[in-house]
PyMOL Python script that loads the backbone (N, CA, C, O; Angstrom):
from pymol import cmd

cmd.read_pdbstr("""\
ATOM      1  N   GLY A   1       3.265  11.864   9.885  1.00  0.00           N
ATOM      2  CA  GLY A   1       4.275  10.849   9.811  1.00  0.00           C
ATOM      3  C   GLY A   1       4.202  10.111   8.483  1.00  0.00           C
ATOM      4  O   GLY A   1       3.407  10.444   7.604  1.00  0.00           O
ATOM      5  N   THR A   2       5.033   9.123   8.367  1.00  0.00           N
ATOM      6  CA  THR A   2       5.084   8.306   7.160  1.00  0.00           C
ATOM      7  C   THR A   2       4.818   6.849   7.514  1.00  0.00           C
ATOM      8  O   THR A   2       4.819   6.475   8.687  1.00  0.00           O
ATOM      9  N   ILE A   3       4.595   6.042   6.504  1.00  0.00           N
ATOM     10  CA  ILE A   3       4.456   4.602   6.711  1.00  0.00           C
ATOM     11  C   ILE A   3       5.873   4.074   6.915  1.00  0.00           C
ATOM     12  O   ILE A   3       6.703   4.202   6.015  1.00  0.00           O
ATOM     13  N   PRO A   4       6.171   3.491   8.063  1.00  0.00           N
ATOM     14  CA  PRO A   4       7.542   3.054   8.323  1.00  0.00           C
ATOM     15  C   PRO A   4       7.944   1.868   7.447  1.00  0.00           C
ATOM     16  O   PRO A   4       7.120   1.009   7.131  1.00  0.00           O
ATOM     17  N   SER A   5       9.203   1.832   7.067  1.00  0.00           N
ATOM     18  CA  SER A   5       9.676   0.720   6.244  1.00  0.00           C
ATOM     19  C   SER A   5       9.638  -0.591   7.018  1.00  0.00           C
ATOM     20  O   SER A   5       9.622  -1.663   6.413  1.00  0.00           O
ATOM     21  N   SER A   6       9.624  -0.522   8.330  1.00  0.00           N
ATOM     22  CA  SER A   6       9.573  -1.741   9.151  1.00  0.00           C
ATOM     23  C   SER A   6       8.262  -2.504   8.973  1.00  0.00           C
ATOM     24  O   SER A   6       8.163  -3.651   9.409  1.00  0.00           O
ATOM     25  N   VAL A   7       7.253  -1.897   8.344  1.00  0.00           N
ATOM     26  CA  VAL A   7       5.990  -2.593   8.096  1.00  0.00           C
ATOM     27  C   VAL A   7       6.235  -3.850   7.272  1.00  0.00           C
ATOM     28  O   VAL A   7       5.493  -4.825   7.391  1.00  0.00           O
ATOM     29  N   GLY A   8       7.256  -3.835   6.450  1.00  0.00           N
ATOM     30  CA  GLY A   8       7.577  -4.982   5.603  1.00  0.00           C
ATOM     31  C   GLY A   8       8.114  -6.176   6.364  1.00  0.00           C
ATOM     32  O   GLY A   8       8.291  -7.248   5.785  1.00  0.00           O
ATOM     33  N   LEU A   9       8.379  -6.012   7.656  1.00  0.00           N
ATOM     34  CA  LEU A   9       8.883  -7.104   8.478  1.00  0.00           C
ATOM     35  C   LEU A   9       7.760  -7.967   9.050  1.00  0.00           C
ATOM     36  O   LEU A   9       8.017  -9.035   9.605  1.00  0.00           O
ATOM     37  N   ALA A  10       6.533  -7.512   8.919  1.00  0.00           N
ATOM     38  CA  ALA A  10       5.375  -8.235   9.467  1.00  0.00           C
ATOM     39  C   ALA A  10       4.919  -9.295   8.460  1.00  0.00           C
ATOM     40  O   ALA A  10       3.851  -9.174   7.859  1.00  0.00           O
ATOM     41  N   ASN A  11       5.729 -10.315   8.288  1.00  0.00           N
ATOM     42  CA  ASN A  11       5.529 -11.313   7.227  1.00  0.00           C
ATOM     43  C   ASN A  11       4.164 -11.980   7.203  1.00  0.00           C
ATOM     44  O   ASN A  11       3.673 -12.326   6.129  1.00  0.00           O
ATOM     45  N   ASP A  12       3.541 -12.167   8.353  1.00  0.00           N
ATOM     46  CA  ASP A  12       2.265 -12.871   8.420  1.00  0.00           C
ATOM     47  C   ASP A  12       1.055 -11.938   8.403  1.00  0.00           C
ATOM     48  O   ASP A  12      -0.078 -12.388   8.573  1.00  0.00           O
ATOM     49  N   LEU A  13       1.289 -10.659   8.200  1.00  0.00           N
ATOM     50  CA  LEU A  13       0.210  -9.678   8.203  1.00  0.00           C
ATOM     51  C   LEU A  13      -0.759  -9.939   7.051  1.00  0.00           C
ATOM     52  O   LEU A  13      -0.331 -10.078   5.905  1.00  0.00           O
ATOM     53  N   VAL A  14      -2.057 -10.005   7.342  1.00  0.00           N
ATOM     54  CA  VAL A  14      -3.050 -10.231   6.290  1.00  0.00           C
ATOM     55  C   VAL A  14      -3.970  -9.023   6.093  1.00  0.00           C
ATOM     56  O   VAL A  14      -4.641  -8.920   5.066  1.00  0.00           O
ATOM     57  N   TYR A  15      -4.007  -8.111   7.066  1.00  0.00           N
ATOM     58  CA  TYR A  15      -4.905  -6.954   7.005  1.00  0.00           C
ATOM     59  C   TYR A  15      -4.151  -5.723   7.486  1.00  0.00           C
ATOM     60  O   TYR A  15      -3.591  -5.729   8.582  1.00  0.00           O
ATOM     61  N   LEU A  16      -4.134  -4.676   6.683  1.00  0.00           N
ATOM     62  CA  LEU A  16      -3.483  -3.431   7.067  1.00  0.00           C
ATOM     63  C   LEU A  16      -4.393  -2.275   6.702  1.00  0.00           C
ATOM     64  O   LEU A  16      -4.725  -2.074   5.533  1.00  0.00           O
ATOM     65  N   SER A  17      -4.792  -1.519   7.710  1.00  0.00           N
ATOM     66  CA  SER A  17      -5.647  -0.360   7.488  1.00  0.00           C
ATOM     67  C   SER A  17      -5.044   0.860   8.167  1.00  0.00           C
ATOM     68  O   SER A  17      -4.941   0.920   9.393  1.00  0.00           O
ATOM     69  N   ILE A  18      -4.654   1.817   7.365  1.00  0.00           N
ATOM     70  CA  ILE A  18      -4.191   3.105   7.879  1.00  0.00           C
ATOM     71  C   ILE A  18      -4.942   4.223   7.155  1.00  0.00           C
ATOM     72  O   ILE A  18      -4.356   5.226   6.747  1.00  0.00           O
ATOM     73  N   SER A  19      -6.237   4.026   7.008  1.00  0.00           N
ATOM     74  CA  SER A  19      -7.095   5.005   6.334  1.00  0.00           C
ATOM     75  C   SER A  19      -7.488   6.122   7.283  1.00  0.00           C
ATOM     76  O   SER A  19      -7.469   5.967   8.504  1.00  0.00           O
ATOM     77  N   ASN A  20      -7.843   7.251   6.686  1.00  0.00           N
ATOM     78  CA  ASN A  20      -8.362   8.406   7.411  1.00  0.00           C
ATOM     79  C   ASN A  20      -7.401   8.928   8.476  1.00  0.00           C
ATOM     80  O   ASN A  20      -7.820   9.390   9.537  1.00  0.00           O
ATOM     81  N   GLN A  21      -6.116   8.847   8.176  1.00  0.00           N
ATOM     82  CA  GLN A  21      -5.071   9.390   9.042  1.00  0.00           C
ATOM     83  C   GLN A  21      -4.403  10.529   8.276  1.00  0.00           C
ATOM     84  O   GLN A  21      -3.326  10.346   7.709  1.00  0.00           O
ATOM     85  N   GLU A  22      -5.022  11.678   8.256  1.00  0.00           N
ATOM     86  CA  GLU A  22      -4.558  12.777   7.411  1.00  0.00           C
ATOM     87  C   GLU A  22      -3.108  13.164   7.662  1.00  0.00           C
ATOM     88  O   GLU A  22      -2.507  13.876   6.858  1.00  0.00           O
ATOM     89  N   SER A  23      -2.547  12.703   8.765  1.00  0.00           N
ATOM     90  CA  SER A  23      -1.155  13.028   9.064  1.00  0.00           C
ATOM     91  C   SER A  23      -0.182  12.055   8.398  1.00  0.00           C
ATOM     92  O   SER A  23       1.030  12.256   8.475  1.00  0.00           O
ATOM     93  N   ILE A  24      -0.691  10.998   7.742  1.00  0.00           N
ATOM     94  CA  ILE A  24       0.171  10.048   7.042  1.00  0.00           C
ATOM     95  C   ILE A  24       0.500  10.615   5.662  1.00  0.00           C
ATOM     96  O   ILE A  24      -0.393  10.885   4.858  1.00  0.00           O
ATOM     97  N   SER A  25       1.785  10.789   5.405  1.00  0.00           N
ATOM     98  CA  SER A  25       2.220  11.365   4.131  1.00  0.00           C
ATOM     99  C   SER A  25       3.437  10.600   3.628  1.00  0.00           C
ATOM    100  O   SER A  25       3.827   9.580   4.196  1.00  0.00           O
ATOM    101  N   GLY A  26       4.022  11.103   2.566  1.00  0.00           N
ATOM    102  CA  GLY A  26       5.179  10.435   1.979  1.00  0.00           C
ATOM    103  C   GLY A  26       4.756   9.344   1.023  1.00  0.00           C
ATOM    104  O   GLY A  26       3.598   9.281   0.609  1.00  0.00           O
ATOM    105  N   THR A  27       5.689   8.494   0.677  1.00  0.00           N
ATOM    106  CA  THR A  27       5.417   7.431  -0.288  1.00  0.00           C
ATOM    107  C   THR A  27       5.223   6.090   0.414  1.00  0.00           C
ATOM    108  O   THR A  27       5.532   5.940   1.596  1.00  0.00           O
ATOM    109  N   ILE A  28       4.707   5.123  -0.333  1.00  0.00           N
ATOM    110  CA  ILE A  28       4.587   3.765   0.189  1.00  0.00           C
ATOM    111  C   ILE A  28       5.983   3.147   0.183  1.00  0.00           C
ATOM    112  O   ILE A  28       6.629   3.104  -0.864  1.00  0.00           O
ATOM    113  N   PRO A  29       6.458   2.669   1.329  1.00  0.00           N
ATOM    114  CA  PRO A  29       7.799   2.080   1.350  1.00  0.00           C
ATOM    115  C   PRO A  29       7.852   0.785   0.530  1.00  0.00           C
ATOM    116  O   PRO A  29       6.904   0.000   0.536  1.00  0.00           O
ATOM    117  N   GLU A  30       8.963   0.571  -0.172  1.00  0.00           N
ATOM    118  CA  GLU A  30       9.131  -0.630  -0.984  1.00  0.00           C
ATOM    119  C   GLU A  30       8.951  -1.895  -0.158  1.00  0.00           C
ATOM    120  O   GLU A  30       8.510  -2.918  -0.683  1.00  0.00           O
ATOM    121  N   SER A  31       9.283  -1.842   1.111  1.00  0.00           N
ATOM    122  CA  SER A  31       9.187  -3.029   1.969  1.00  0.00           C
ATOM    123  C   SER A  31       7.753  -3.526   2.107  1.00  0.00           C
ATOM    124  O   SER A  31       7.535  -4.708   2.371  1.00  0.00           O
ATOM    125  N   LEU A  32       6.775  -2.647   1.933  1.00  0.00           N
ATOM    126  CA  LEU A  32       5.377  -3.069   2.039  1.00  0.00           C
ATOM    127  C   LEU A  32       5.052  -4.146   1.011  1.00  0.00           C
ATOM    128  O   LEU A  32       4.208  -5.007   1.259  1.00  0.00           O
ATOM    129  N   TYR A  33       5.710  -4.104  -0.128  1.00  0.00           N
ATOM    130  CA  TYR A  33       5.438  -5.071  -1.188  1.00  0.00           C
ATOM    131  C   TYR A  33       6.009  -6.452  -0.884  1.00  0.00           C
ATOM    132  O   TYR A  33       5.817  -7.389  -1.658  1.00  0.00           O
ATOM    133  N   ASN A  34       6.709  -6.578   0.236  1.00  0.00           N
ATOM    134  CA  ASN A  34       7.217  -7.877   0.688  1.00  0.00           C
ATOM    135  C   ASN A  34       6.171  -8.659   1.473  1.00  0.00           C
ATOM    136  O   ASN A  34       6.397  -9.822   1.807  1.00  0.00           O
ATOM    137  N   LEU A  35       5.044  -8.049   1.769  1.00  0.00           N
ATOM    138  CA  LEU A  35       3.994  -8.685   2.578  1.00  0.00           C
ATOM    139  C   LEU A  35       3.180  -9.636   1.708  1.00  0.00           C
ATOM    140  O   LEU A  35       2.066  -9.306   1.301  1.00  0.00           O
ATOM    141  N   ARG A  36       3.718 -10.788   1.428  1.00  0.00           N
ATOM    142  CA  ARG A  36       3.125 -11.744   0.488  1.00  0.00           C
ATOM    143  C   ARG A  36       1.799 -12.340   0.952  1.00  0.00           C
ATOM    144  O   ARG A  36       1.028 -12.836   0.131  1.00  0.00           O
ATOM    145  N   GLU A  37       1.521 -12.298   2.262  1.00  0.00           N
ATOM    146  CA  GLU A  37       0.273 -12.862   2.789  1.00  0.00           C
ATOM    147  C   GLU A  37      -0.837 -11.818   2.897  1.00  0.00           C
ATOM    148  O   GLU A  37      -1.969 -12.153   3.245  1.00  0.00           O
ATOM    149  N   LEU A  38      -0.524 -10.567   2.605  1.00  0.00           N
ATOM    150  CA  LEU A  38      -1.482  -9.478   2.756  1.00  0.00           C
ATOM    151  C   LEU A  38      -2.697  -9.689   1.856  1.00  0.00           C
ATOM    152  O   LEU A  38      -2.555  -9.876   0.647  1.00  0.00           O
ATOM    153  N   GLN A  39      -3.885  -9.658   2.444  1.00  0.00           N
ATOM    154  CA  GLN A  39      -5.131  -9.838   1.697  1.00  0.00           C
ATOM    155  C   GLN A  39      -5.901  -8.534   1.542  1.00  0.00           C
ATOM    156  O   GLN A  39      -6.613  -8.343   0.555  1.00  0.00           O
ATOM    157  N   SER A  40      -5.761  -7.633   2.517  1.00  0.00           N
ATOM    158  CA  SER A  40      -6.500  -6.366   2.496  1.00  0.00           C
ATOM    159  C   SER A  40      -5.559  -5.217   2.834  1.00  0.00           C
ATOM    160  O   SER A  40      -4.859  -5.251   3.845  1.00  0.00           O
ATOM    161  N   LEU A  41      -5.551  -4.205   1.980  1.00  0.00           N
ATOM    162  CA  LEU A  41      -4.717  -3.030   2.187  1.00  0.00           C
ATOM    163  C   LEU A  41      -5.560  -1.780   1.995  1.00  0.00           C
ATOM    164  O   LEU A  41      -6.075  -1.521   0.908  1.00  0.00           O
ATOM    165  N   PHE A  42      -5.691  -1.017   3.060  1.00  0.00           N
ATOM    166  CA  PHE A  42      -6.492   0.213   3.037  1.00  0.00           C
ATOM    167  C   PHE A  42      -5.601   1.389   3.431  1.00  0.00           C
ATOM    168  O   PHE A  42      -5.154   1.490   4.574  1.00  0.00           O
ATOM    169  N   ILE A  43      -5.351   2.269   2.473  1.00  0.00           N
ATOM    170  CA  ILE A  43      -4.533   3.459   2.715  1.00  0.00           C
ATOM    171  C   ILE A  43      -5.289   4.702   2.235  1.00  0.00           C
ATOM    172  O   ILE A  43      -4.658   5.671   1.813  1.00  0.00           O
ATOM    173  N   SER A  44      -6.598   4.697   2.290  1.00  0.00           N
ATOM    174  CA  SER A  44      -7.389   5.798   1.736  1.00  0.00           C
ATOM    175  C   SER A  44      -7.442   7.001   2.678  1.00  0.00           C
ATOM    176  O   SER A  44      -7.249   6.887   3.888  1.00  0.00           O
ATOM    177  N   ASN A  45      -7.713   8.159   2.069  1.00  0.00           N
ATOM    178  CA  ASN A  45      -7.890   9.422   2.787  1.00  0.00           C
ATOM    179  C   ASN A  45      -6.709   9.799   3.662  1.00  0.00           C
ATOM    180  O   ASN A  45      -6.852  10.058   4.857  1.00  0.00           O
ATOM    181  N   ASN A  46      -5.547   9.824   3.044  1.00  0.00           N
ATOM    182  CA  ASN A  46      -4.328  10.287   3.693  1.00  0.00           C
ATOM    183  C   ASN A  46      -3.680  11.316   2.782  1.00  0.00           C
ATOM    184  O   ASN A  46      -4.351  11.900   1.931  1.00  0.00           O
ATOM    185  N   ALA A  47      -2.391  11.543   2.951  1.00  0.00           N
ATOM    186  CA  ALA A  47      -1.652  12.461   2.081  1.00  0.00           C
ATOM    187  C   ALA A  47      -0.471  11.717   1.464  1.00  0.00           C
ATOM    188  O   ALA A  47       0.620  12.272   1.332  1.00  0.00           O
ATOM    189  N   VAL A  48      -0.696  10.447   1.083  1.00  0.00           N
ATOM    190  CA  VAL A  48       0.359   9.618   0.493  1.00  0.00           C
ATOM    191  C   VAL A  48       0.602  10.083  -0.943  1.00  0.00           C
ATOM    192  O   VAL A  48      -0.337  10.382  -1.681  1.00  0.00           O
ATOM    193  N   THR A  49       1.869  10.138  -1.321  1.00  0.00           N
ATOM    194  CA  THR A  49       2.247  10.657  -2.634  1.00  0.00           C
ATOM    195  C   THR A  49       3.024   9.609  -3.425  1.00  0.00           C
ATOM    196  O   THR A  49       3.262   8.498  -2.951  1.00  0.00           O
ATOM    197  N   GLY A  50       3.408   9.986  -4.626  1.00  0.00           N
ATOM    198  CA  GLY A  50       4.215   9.104  -5.457  1.00  0.00           C
ATOM    199  C   GLY A  50       3.357   8.204  -6.326  1.00  0.00           C
ATOM    200  O   GLY A  50       2.191   8.495  -6.590  1.00  0.00           O
ATOM    201  N   THR A  51       3.947   7.118  -6.762  1.00  0.00           N
ATOM    202  CA  THR A  51       3.241   6.167  -7.612  1.00  0.00           C
ATOM    203  C   THR A  51       3.053   4.854  -6.880  1.00  0.00           C
ATOM    204  O   THR A  51       3.731   4.575  -5.891  1.00  0.00           O
ATOM    205  N   LEU A  52       2.140   4.062  -7.369  1.00  0.00           N
ATOM    206  CA  LEU A  52       1.933   2.713  -6.852  1.00  0.00           C
ATOM    207  C   LEU A  52       2.858   1.805  -7.656  1.00  0.00           C
ATOM    208  O   LEU A  52       2.721   1.696  -8.875  1.00  0.00           O
ATOM    209  N   SER A  53       3.788   1.161  -6.981  1.00  0.00           N
ATOM    210  CA  SER A  53       4.810   0.358  -7.646  1.00  0.00           C
ATOM    211  C   SER A  53       4.225  -0.848  -8.373  1.00  0.00           C
ATOM    212  O   SER A  53       3.209  -1.404  -7.957  1.00  0.00           O
ATOM    213  N   ASN A  54       4.874  -1.242  -9.453  1.00  0.00           N
ATOM    214  CA  ASN A  54       4.505  -2.479 -10.148  1.00  0.00           C
ATOM    215  C   ASN A  54       4.605  -3.679  -9.222  1.00  0.00           C
ATOM    216  O   ASN A  54       4.000  -4.717  -9.487  1.00  0.00           O
ATOM    217  N   ARG A  55       5.358  -3.549  -8.143  1.00  0.00           N
ATOM    218  CA  ARG A  55       5.520  -4.647  -7.194  1.00  0.00           C
ATOM    219  C   ARG A  55       4.219  -4.991  -6.472  1.00  0.00           C
ATOM    220  O   ARG A  55       4.142  -6.036  -5.826  1.00  0.00           O
ATOM    221  N   ILE A  56       3.203  -4.147  -6.563  1.00  0.00           N
ATOM    222  CA  ILE A  56       1.914  -4.462  -5.936  1.00  0.00           C
ATOM    223  C   ILE A  56       1.390  -5.794  -6.455  1.00  0.00           C
ATOM    224  O   ILE A  56       0.694  -6.509  -5.734  1.00  0.00           O
ATOM    225  N   GLY A  57       1.716  -6.131  -7.686  1.00  0.00           N
ATOM    226  CA  GLY A  57       1.291  -7.401  -8.283  1.00  0.00           C
ATOM    227  C   GLY A  57       1.976  -8.609  -7.669  1.00  0.00           C
ATOM    228  O   GLY A  57       1.533  -9.739  -7.876  1.00  0.00           O
ATOM    229  N   GLU A  58       3.044  -8.393  -6.919  1.00  0.00           N
ATOM    230  CA  GLU A  58       3.758  -9.480  -6.254  1.00  0.00           C
ATOM    231  C   GLU A  58       3.041  -9.960  -4.991  1.00  0.00           C
ATOM    232  O   GLU A  58       3.364 -11.016  -4.446  1.00  0.00           O
ATOM    233  N   ILE A  59       2.070  -9.177  -4.534  1.00  0.00           N
ATOM    234  CA  ILE A  59       1.304  -9.572  -3.347  1.00  0.00           C
ATOM    235  C   ILE A  59       0.170 -10.469  -3.825  1.00  0.00           C
ATOM    236  O   ILE A  59      -0.950 -10.009  -4.049  1.00  0.00           O
ATOM    237  N   ASP A  60       0.471 -11.737  -3.977  1.00  0.00           N
ATOM    238  CA  ASP A  60      -0.447 -12.697  -4.597  1.00  0.00           C
ATOM    239  C   ASP A  60      -1.783 -12.838  -3.891  1.00  0.00           C
ATOM    240  O   ASP A  60      -2.797 -13.101  -4.538  1.00  0.00           O
ATOM    241  N   GLN A  61      -1.802 -12.667  -2.577  1.00  0.00           N
ATOM    242  CA  GLN A  61      -3.022 -12.878  -1.807  1.00  0.00           C
ATOM    243  C   GLN A  61      -3.932 -11.649  -1.757  1.00  0.00           C
ATOM    244  O   GLN A  61      -5.047 -11.734  -1.241  1.00  0.00           O
ATOM    245  N   LEU A  62      -3.478 -10.515  -2.281  1.00  0.00           N
ATOM    246  CA  LEU A  62      -4.219  -9.262  -2.160  1.00  0.00           C
ATOM    247  C   LEU A  62      -5.573  -9.343  -2.867  1.00  0.00           C
ATOM    248  O   LEU A  62      -5.647  -9.567  -4.075  1.00  0.00           O
ATOM    249  N   GLU A  63      -6.638  -9.156  -2.090  1.00  0.00           N
ATOM    250  CA  GLU A  63      -8.006  -9.195  -2.606  1.00  0.00           C
ATOM    251  C   GLU A  63      -8.688  -7.840  -2.536  1.00  0.00           C
ATOM    252  O   GLU A  63      -9.546  -7.530  -3.363  1.00  0.00           O
ATOM    253  N   GLU A  64      -8.309  -7.027  -1.549  1.00  0.00           N
ATOM    254  CA  GLU A  64      -8.937  -5.724  -1.346  1.00  0.00           C
ATOM    255  C   GLU A  64      -7.854  -4.649  -1.301  1.00  0.00           C
ATOM    256  O   GLU A  64      -6.857  -4.781  -0.592  1.00  0.00           O
ATOM    257  N   LEU A  65      -8.071  -3.583  -2.074  1.00  0.00           N
ATOM    258  CA  LEU A  65      -7.135  -2.463  -2.113  1.00  0.00           C
ATOM    259  C   LEU A  65      -7.930  -1.174  -2.170  1.00  0.00           C
ATOM    260  O   LEU A  65      -8.758  -0.985  -3.061  1.00  0.00           O
ATOM    261  N   SER A  66      -7.675  -0.288  -1.217  1.00  0.00           N
ATOM    262  CA  SER A  66      -8.339   1.009  -1.199  1.00  0.00           C
ATOM    263  C   SER A  66      -7.268   2.084  -1.044  1.00  0.00           C
ATOM    264  O   SER A  66      -6.601   2.165  -0.012  1.00  0.00           O
ATOM    265  N   ILE A  67      -7.112   2.903  -2.073  1.00  0.00           N
ATOM    266  CA  ILE A  67      -6.066   3.926  -2.065  1.00  0.00           C
ATOM    267  C   ILE A  67      -6.602   5.316  -2.415  1.00  0.00           C
ATOM    268  O   ILE A  67      -5.812   6.238  -2.620  1.00  0.00           O
ATOM    269  N   TYR A  68      -7.901   5.485  -2.485  1.00  0.00           N
ATOM    270  CA  TYR A  68      -8.466   6.773  -2.902  1.00  0.00           C
ATOM    271  C   TYR A  68      -8.195   7.857  -1.858  1.00  0.00           C
ATOM    272  O   TYR A  68      -7.885   7.564  -0.703  1.00  0.00           O
ATOM    273  N   GLY A  69      -8.317   9.098  -2.282  1.00  0.00           N
ATOM    274  CA  GLY A  69      -8.179  10.225  -1.367  1.00  0.00           C
ATOM    275  C   GLY A  69      -6.741  10.516  -0.959  1.00  0.00           C
ATOM    276  O   GLY A  69      -6.495  11.022   0.136  1.00  0.00           O
ATOM    277  N   ASN A  70      -5.793  10.198  -1.832  1.00  0.00           N
ATOM    278  CA  ASN A  70      -4.385  10.499  -1.600  1.00  0.00           C
ATOM    279  C   ASN A  70      -3.879  11.377  -2.740  1.00  0.00           C
ATOM    280  O   ASN A  70      -4.669  11.865  -3.548  1.00  0.00           O
ATOM    281  N   ASP A  71      -2.592  11.574  -2.807  1.00  0.00           N
ATOM    282  CA  ASP A  71      -2.002  12.410  -3.846  1.00  0.00           C
ATOM    283  C   ASP A  71      -1.097  11.597  -4.768  1.00  0.00           C
ATOM    284  O   ASP A  71      -0.011  12.045  -5.137  1.00  0.00           O
ATOM    285  N   PHE A  72      -1.555  10.396  -5.138  1.00  0.00           N
ATOM    286  CA  PHE A  72      -0.779   9.554  -6.039  1.00  0.00           C
ATOM    287  C   PHE A  72      -0.703  10.185  -7.425  1.00  0.00           C
ATOM    288  O   PHE A  72      -1.574  10.960  -7.821  1.00  0.00           O
ATOM    289  N   THR A  73       0.342   9.841  -8.142  1.00  0.00           N
ATOM    290  CA  THR A  73       0.500  10.290  -9.523  1.00  0.00           C
ATOM    291  C   THR A  73       0.682   9.071 -10.411  1.00  0.00           C
ATOM    292  O   THR A  73       0.959   7.975  -9.922  1.00  0.00           O
ATOM    293  N   GLY A  74       0.529   9.259 -11.703  1.00  0.00           N
ATOM    294  CA  GLY A  74       0.736   8.165 -12.646  1.00  0.00           C
ATOM    295  C   GLY A  74      -0.502   7.304 -12.809  1.00  0.00           C
ATOM    296  O   GLY A  74      -1.609   7.685 -12.426  1.00  0.00           O
ATOM    297  N   THR A  75      -0.284   6.134 -13.386  1.00  0.00           N
ATOM    298  CA  THR A  75      -1.378   5.207 -13.673  1.00  0.00           C
ATOM    299  C   THR A  75      -1.282   3.986 -12.773  1.00  0.00           C
ATOM    300  O   THR A  75      -0.260   3.749 -12.129  1.00  0.00           O
ATOM    301  N   LEU A  76      -2.354   3.220 -12.738  1.00  0.00           N
ATOM    302  CA  LEU A  76      -2.321   1.979 -11.977  1.00  0.00           C
ATOM    303  C   LEU A  76      -1.430   0.976 -12.686  1.00  0.00           C
ATOM    304  O   LEU A  76      -1.478   0.860 -13.911  1.00  0.00           O
ATOM    305  N   PRO A  77      -0.624   0.254 -11.935  1.00  0.00           N
ATOM    306  CA  PRO A  77       0.278  -0.718 -12.549  1.00  0.00           C
ATOM    307  C   PRO A  77      -0.494  -1.823 -13.270  1.00  0.00           C
ATOM    308  O   PRO A  77      -1.551  -2.258 -12.814  1.00  0.00           O
ATOM    309  N   ALA A  78       0.048  -2.262 -14.391  1.00  0.00           N
ATOM    310  CA  ALA A  78      -0.574  -3.361 -15.155  1.00  0.00           C
ATOM    311  C   ALA A  78      -0.568  -4.661 -14.370  1.00  0.00           C
ATOM    312  O   ALA A  78      -1.369  -5.557 -14.638  1.00  0.00           O
ATOM    313  N   THR A  79       0.340  -4.767 -13.396  1.00  0.00           N
ATOM    314  CA  THR A  79       0.436  -5.988 -12.588  1.00  0.00           C
ATOM    315  C   THR A  79      -0.690  -6.106 -11.576  1.00  0.00           C
ATOM    316  O   THR A  79      -0.877  -7.169 -10.983  1.00  0.00           O
ATOM    317  N   LEU A  80      -1.430  -5.055 -11.373  1.00  0.00           N
ATOM    318  CA  LEU A  80      -2.524  -5.060 -10.407  1.00  0.00           C
ATOM    319  C   LEU A  80      -3.657  -5.937 -10.917  1.00  0.00           C
ATOM    320  O   LEU A  80      -4.171  -5.735 -12.017  1.00  0.00           O
ATOM    321  N   GLY A  81      -4.033  -6.906 -10.107  1.00  0.00           N
ATOM    322  CA  GLY A  81      -5.138  -7.778 -10.483  1.00  0.00           C
ATOM    323  C   GLY A  81      -4.760  -8.953 -11.353  1.00  0.00           C
ATOM    324  O   GLY A  81      -5.631  -9.657 -11.864  1.00  0.00           O
ATOM    325  N   THR A  82      -3.467  -9.174 -11.530  1.00  0.00           N
ATOM    326  CA  THR A  82      -3.048 -10.322 -12.338  1.00  0.00           C
ATOM    327  C   THR A  82      -2.622 -11.471 -11.453  1.00  0.00           C
ATOM    328  O   THR A  82      -2.236 -12.527 -11.956  1.00  0.00           O
TER     329      THR A  82
END
""", "prot")
cmd.dss("prot")
cmd.show_as("cartoon", "prot")
cmd.util.cbc("prot")
cmd.orient("prot")
């Protein structure tokens, strides 16, 4: 399956872990970057593809990010960690 775009509707979500779910594929939905309260995001060891959007920097509260073990392309956004 894929990460549903409805994940972006969980406005108060602070922790999201969908690691080690080899059946998770596709790209990260743009709506995920609307989760402004998100502090921890774990999407490691899946089959997620595409790039990590510059919008990741818009998640001001993000302290922990784990994305290894996927099929991402490109470079890490400059907005990450700012």
